[in-house]
C-alpha positions, 0 to 999 in steps of 0.5 A: 795894774801894779806889777813887779818887773825887771829888764832881763840881763840888766842888774838893778832894774827891778821896779814896781810899775804900772802894766796893762791889765790882762784880758782873759781869753775864752779858755783862760781864768782871770785871777786876782793875785794874792802873793808870790814866793821869792826864791834863788831864781828870782834873785838871779834874774833880778841880778841880771844873770839870766831871764827872757822878756816876752818877744817884743817887750823890754820888761818881764813881770817876775813871779813863778811861785804864785797864789791867787783867787779866781775872779772869772773862769770859763764855763765848763772849766771846773773853776769858779770865782773865789777858788784858790789857785796856783798857776803852773810855771812851764809851758811845752815847746811849740814843736813839740818834742816827744816829752812835751807831747806827752804832757811831760814838759818838765823833761823837754828835750829841745829846750824850746819850752817857756816859763812864767816869770822866767822865760818869755812869758810874764810871771804872776807878780801882778795884781791880776793875771790870766792863766790857761784853764789847763795850767792851773791847780785848785788848792784847799781853801785852808792854804789861803796864807801859804799856797805860794809854797806849792811851786817849790813843793812840786819840785820835791814831789817830782824828786820823790817820784823820780826816786821811787820810779828808779827804785822800782827797777828792783825790790826797794824798801828804803828806810832812811833819807838824808836831806842836805840843806834846810831851805824851803826845798830841803824842808819840803823834801823832808816833809814829803819824806815824813809823809812816806813814814821814812826816818828823815835826817836834815843837814844844814850849817846853822845851829839856831833860828827856825830851821832846827825847830822846823825839822824837829817838829816834822819828827825828823832829825837835824844835823849840823856836823860835817856832811861826811860824818853825818852821812856815815852815821845815817847811811841813807838809802835816799839822798835829796840834795838841795844845796848845790854845794859841790862838797855836799853833793860828793860826800852825800853820794859817797855814803849811801847804802847799797842800791842808794839813790841820790837825787840832786835838786840844788843847782851848783854855781860853778866856777870852782874846781874840786879834785875828785877821784872819778875812778873811785866814784865810778867804782862805788856807783857801779859796784853798789848799784847806786844811782845819781839823778838830777831833777828840776821843774815839774809838770801838772801831775807834780802840781797835783801831788804837791797840792795833796801833800800840802793839804795833808801837812800841819798848817801851823808848820807851813805858816812857820815856813814863811818867815817874812811877808813883804808888801809889794811896794817894799819889794827890795826888802824881799830881795835882801837876805835876813839871817833867819830867812826860810821862805820870803813872800811878797804880798801883791 
């Protein structure tokens, strides 16, 4: 079968090649791949920045934002041929740590987890793949063209869960949220914010293209002014930071309302030094009862939450989030950015 592969830690090794066809065990589904989403993580692995092949193998099959259709399923699994499904990315560590033992493998304490298409397990970027029946989620059939959006949706489903759990430490009635970044994560965070009936504001640098209209059509407000000006005007109760840009992170945190919660989902690149008055940051966080929390990855519960959120979303809006679809044989096009890209998909 054809699969999109790379040699981890080796730049320019991305290649579609024939790989052995998978054989499903008694507890696994055999799935026909439909598409994978391409994100920054895939691009960093393709650039040789990181990634781990399965033990004893040179190449890693990429693809953690999956979408497929069930070909065969174990009897009693609850899945049937033809079901639209998405595979979970992370697997718990073998020890397991306390978090993994409780099904919260997204919060693994010892780092021995593995991940499909990233760390030591082949991904979903192939014509067929297998997946354990406990690590796969069924989607509404209406999502047949956009179901690969589930994995990034799980990231923001977890972010919102973290915000709400932290808010529950006392009376919490947020009204306004500021999302920094209008990429797929930011737009999906805004979607989940509107589904919570919040006043949603999204900040990004572009002034044209699809992003402003996508925000507007959510019923949210789009901004492209400097972040400190926007944050002061909006005075958000909640910030979902989806860029990893250092200046945005600090400025958005500084202007939250009292008892504000900032959830950081963007990963900074590092390598740049900023002069920051940590004493002032500490003073504001303490005296305002603010909270800053990082969030990454997702567990099975977040996949279920994400699937429900996508099923409730406007289908046309989700289709517009996918701005380019590239066939597998032209995979390089998917890794070459275009000006108006939001989400790029490789059709398997």
